[in-house]
N, C-alpha and C positions, 0 to 999 in steps of 0.2 A: 790451337791457333792455325788459321789457314795462311800458308806462306804464299808470297807473290810468285808468279811465274817468272823465271829468270829472263831478263831483257838486257839490251845494251846498257841501259842505265844501271841495272844492278851489277853488271860486270864492272862498270866504272866505279861503283861504290866499293867493290872488292879492291880495286886499284887504290882508292882513297885510303882504305883501311891499312893496306900494306905501307903506303907512304906515311900514314900516321904512326904506325909502329916503328918505322925507320926514322921518324922525326924529320921528314923531308917533305914539307907541304908546298904545293905549287900555288901560283896566283889563282888558278882555277879552283883549287881546293878552298882557299880562303873566301872566295866569292860564294862558293856553294854552301858555306857554313851558315849563311843567312837562310835557314830553312823556314818554310811557311808553316803556320800552325792553324789548326781548325777547331771549331767548337760547334755545338748544336743547342737548340733551345726548343722547348715546348710544343704545344698543339695549337690547332686552329679552331675557329668557331665563328659564331655570329655575335654582333654587338650593335648598339644603337649609336648612330652618328650624333655627336653633340651639336653639329651644325644643322643638319636637316631633320633630325629626329627619326630618320628611317633606319631600318635594319640593314646592316652591311656585313659582308663576309670579311673577316679579319684573320690574320695569321698569328696575332699576339693578343693576349688578354691585357687589361690595364696593368695588372700586377707584373706580367712579363715585360711590358714596355718599360716599367720602372726598373726592373731587374736588368734589362739590356742597357739602360742608361748607366746604372751603377757599375756594371761589370765591363762593358765594352767602350763606353765613351772615353775613359782615361787612356785605354789602349789606342784608340783612334786619334785622340788629341796629341798623344805622344808621337804617333806615326807622322803627324803633321808638325812635328818638332816642338810641341809644347806651347803653352801660352807665352806671349811676348813678355819680356822682363820689364814691363812698364806698367806698374800697378794702376797708375792714374788712367791710362788708356783703357785697360780692362774694366775698371770701375765705370768709366764713362759709357762704354758700349753696353755693359750690363745694365746700367742705369736707364738707357733708352729702351731696352727690352722691358724693364720694369714699368716704364711709363705706358707701354702698350698693353701689358698683361691684363689690367683690369677691364679692358675693352674687348677681350677675346671671349669666345664661348666657354673657355675653361680658365677663368681668371686665377684659380688656385692651383694651376698645374705645376708651379714651381720652376718656371722657365729660368734658365741661366744662359749667359752669352759670354764668350771669351774670344779674344783675338789671338790667332795662332801664327807661329813663325813660318808657316808654309808660304812659298812665293807664288804659287799658282793662284788663279782668280777663282774663288768659290766661297760659298757659305753652305752650311748643311745643318740638319738637326737630327737628333735621335728621337725615337717616337714619343718619349715622355717630356721632351722640351729642352734637352741639353744641346745648345747651339754653338757651332764654331764658325768664326768669320776669319778667313785668311788675311794676313797682312797684305797679300797681293791684291785683294779686292778693296780693302779699306783705303789704301792710298790712292785709288782711282775715284773714290767718291768725292763729291764737292760740297756736300752739306748734310745736315742732320736729317732732313726729309728723305734723302736717298737712303740713308742708313736705316731710318724707320721703315721704309718700304722693303728693304732687304730683310730685316728682322721680322716684319709683319708677314711677309711671304712665307718665311720658314714657320712661323707660328700658324699660318694657315694650313700648312701640311700637317702640323700636330693636331689642330682642332678638327680637321676633316678626317683624321686618322688614316691619311694616305700611307704613312710608314707602316702602320699596323696592317693595312690591307695588302700592300704590295710586298712587304719585306718578309714578315713571318720568320720561318726558319732560315730563309736565305739571308736575312739581315746579319746573322752571326755565323754564317756558313764558313766564312774565311776571316780570320784575324791575322792580317799580314804582319810579318816581322819585316817592317819596311826598311830598306836601305838602298842606296844608290849602287847598282851592280851591273856588271857586264861581263860576259865571258869571251874567250877567244873565239874566232869565227868557227873553229872546228870543235868547239866545246860540246860535249854531250850533256852538259849541265847548263845550257844556254838559259838566259836570265830567268831566275825564279821570281824576281821582283822588279817592278818598274820604277820610274822616277818622274818627277815633275807632274805633268798633267795626267800621268798614268797612275799616280799614287794618291794617297789621301782618301777623301770620301769615297772615291770609286771602289776602294777595297771593301768597304762594309755597307755602304748605304744604297738604298734602292734607286733605280732609275725611274723617275716619275713619268707618267704618260702626259701627253699634251692636255688631256682633260684635267688631270691632277694639277698641272701647272696653271691652267686657266682658273680653276677654283681657288688655288692658293693665292693667285694674283688678286682676285676679287675680294677674298677675305682679308688679305694683307692691306689692300687699299682701304677697305672699310675700317680696319683696326687703326690704321695710322691717322685717318681723318677724325675718328672718334677721340684720338689722343691729342688732337690739336695741330696736326700737320697738314699741309696742302697736298691734295691728291696727285698733283703733278709730280711729286717726288717719285711715284711709281713709274710714270712715263719716262722721266729722265734717267731712272735706273736702267730701264730697258734700252734707252738710246745709248747709254754708256756701254752696256754689254754688247750691243750689236756693233758699235764702233770698235770695241776691243777685238771682236771676232775677226775683223778685217786687218787690224794693225798687229795683233799679237795672238794669232790663232792657237799656238802651242800652249800659251799660258792659260787660255780659257777653255781648252779642250774638255777638261773634266766637268766643268760647270755645264757645258752645252750637252754633254752626254748624259748627265744625271738630271739636268733641268733643261729640257728642250726649249730653245729660244726661237722666236719668230717675229717678223715685223707685225704680224697679226696681233700678238700679245701686246706689243707697244701701242698699236692703234686702238685696241680695246681699252687699255688703261687711259689713253688720251681722251677717248670718247666719254668714259665715265667721269673723268676729271672735269670735263666741260658741261656735263649734264647732271648726273646724280649727285656729284660732289662739287658742283660749281661754287657753292658758298665757301668752300674751304680755300679758295684762291686768296682770300684775305689773310690767311695764316702765314706766318714767317717760316722760311725754310731753315732758319737757325744756322746760317752759314758761318757767322762769326764764332758762335759757340763750338761748332764742329771743328773749325780750323784751329782754334785755340786748344781744344782738347786732344787733337790728333797731331799737333805740330811736331812733337818729338818723333813720332813714327814716320811722318811724311818726310822728315829730313833723311830718312833711310831709303827713300825711293830709288836713288841711283844704285845702291847696293842691291835692292830687291830686283830691279830691272836686269842688272848684270847676272844675278842668280837665275832669273827666269831664262835668260839667253843661254847660260851655261847648262841648265837642265834640259833645254830644248836640244842643244848640241849633243849632250850625253845620250838622250833618248834615241838619237840618230847614229850613235856610236862614233861620233866625231870627237874623239878624246882630246886631241891637241887643241881644238877650238874650245871645247868645254873647259879645259884647264886655263886657257887665256881669259875666258869669261869669269871664271871663279877668282882668278888673280885680280881682275878688274874690280870684282865685288869686294875683295879684301883690301884693295887700295882705298876704296871708298869707305869701307867699314871694317877696319882690322879686328875689332872685337865683336863682330857680328856672329852669333852662334850658328845660324844657318849657313852662312858663307864658309865658316871654318869646317863645319861638318861635311858640306858638299865637296869642298876641296879634299878633305880626307878620303871621301869615298871615290873621288876621281883619281887620286893618287893610288888608291888600292887597285882600281881597275887597270891602271897603267903598270902595275906590278912593282910600285915603289913603296914597299911595305913600311920601311922606316919613316919615310916622309908622311905617309898616311897616318902613322901612329902619332907623329908630332902634331898634325892638325887635329886629330881626334882628341888628343890630350888638351890642346888649346880650347877646343869646343867645350870639353868637360869643365875646364877651369872657369870658362866664361859663364856657364850655366850648370852648376853641379847638381841642381835638383832635377834636371831633365835626363831621361834614360837612354836616348838613342846613341849619344856619343859613348856611353858606357858599354853598350852592346857592341858597337863597332870596335871599340878598343879591345874588348875581349876576343873578338874574331881575329883581329890583327895579332894579338899576343899568341893565339893558337898558331897562326901562320908563322910566327917567329919562334916557334918551339918553346913557348913559355906557358904550358898548360896550367901551372899552379897560379900564376898571375892572372891568367884568363878566368880561372875559376873564382878568384877573388872579385873580379869585375862582375861576373855573372851573379854572384851573391849580392853585390851592391845593387845591381839592376833589379833583382827580386825585391829588395827593400824599397826601391824607388817606384817600381811599377809591378806589383805582384799580379800573377794570373796569366802570364805569357807562357803558354805551353812550349813554344819554341825554345825557351831558355832551358827547359828540361833536356832537350836534345843536345844543346851546346854544352851543358854540364856533363852529359854523357861522353861527349867527344873529349872534353878536358880530362875527365877521370881516365878515359882510355889512354890518352896521351901520357898520363902520369903512371900508367901501369896498374891502376887500381880497377881491376876487371869487375869485381863484384859491385862496386859503387857505380861503375859505368853501366853494367847490366841493369841495375835497379832503375837508373834514370831512363835508359832506353825502353824498359818495360813500361814505366809510367807514361812516357811519351806515346808509346804505341797504343796504350789503352785510351788515351785522350784523342789521338790522331791516327785512325786506323789505316789511312792510305796516304800516298804521296812519296816523294823521293826520300825525305828524311825518315819516314816511317819504314820504308823498304830497307833502308840502310840499318835501322835499329833492329829489324827482324833478322837481317843477315848476321849481325854481330851476335845476337842472342842464339841463333842457330849454330854459329861457329863455335860458341863457347858452351854449347850443349844445355843452354837454359830452356830451349824449346826444341821440339823435334821437327 
């Protein structure tokens, strides 16, 4: 095994190991424990576009696209804090996607759509049609036609195989172990992980070109009209997003980086609505059905906005302001999973480990099927010198969300903290095989070398 060249970071890892052995972990250590994990996939080649019938260069085969959906979409959806705990809202949004599906170029693609607890404004799709819509964008929509435009646009990316063309191996090059984190200004482990507009789909999903976006708009508008919606829904979706850019730029940053927006796209949608799709103007936007079906989520809008503001403050390292915003979110929605988890992560960054643990436990109690609070709880227990309890949480996490290689590393840290060197070495070695580079991998190699498992 080729060992990394010693650096300032690897010397910091030595310091971490000594503190772990001495059962004295710092705030910086607990934040560092959210290590990034990586994976790779497949080969590239040519395929036929289901839209144009032309040969296109792609990075994923159809089988690989489906494999990516199966393997990576659960990780990404959990990174965005899981599906909202309102089955009716999820059924409704998925139902709109199913109305569009027969009118796409691949009607049997098996599209699915779910609403995620993420507060930032975005929607995204994996290459085989697993779609996520954040609650941050859903509460900004005004009717079902806008929702159909949003989902139709994502289906356009699937049908044009934009994801397959642009993503390829890069799609799964990084599986982020996402958490809200910040290090001290002098930290040599300065943030491995982002928050708010810097997390979510930006971690895994391709940034589409403007040409990709134009094609997805055109396809989405075509699909929604064929499904019985007025084409103006696409125009008004663009108008809403452009307005959000001015009023809440931090909340929409990820969408604009992955889905380049412009007034030109809005104007093109408006022109098509007035010409090619003029007959669709007679169709209903289904505002009443949308409002009735999303009322329970829209009641959470004050909580969502407060969380957005807290995440924006956190990303700028304004911790006291972030704490105030998350407190406001919790006053509005004391049993909101996302607000409790964000407050836990904020308290962790402030060095208040016991408080962070209390909020993380509250988040877990609210949404026991979601994995991120469990992982955060494990990290906090490691910081509080409770490696056995942390290991139990990590095993729970594995049952909830298998396939996260970063958990192998954290288990190694837990076993090391328990003095079980062989078990720690086994987990570090497994992690190193899966993730050959990065801070956590370098630390794993150091420990294996120190214990004479590698030369």
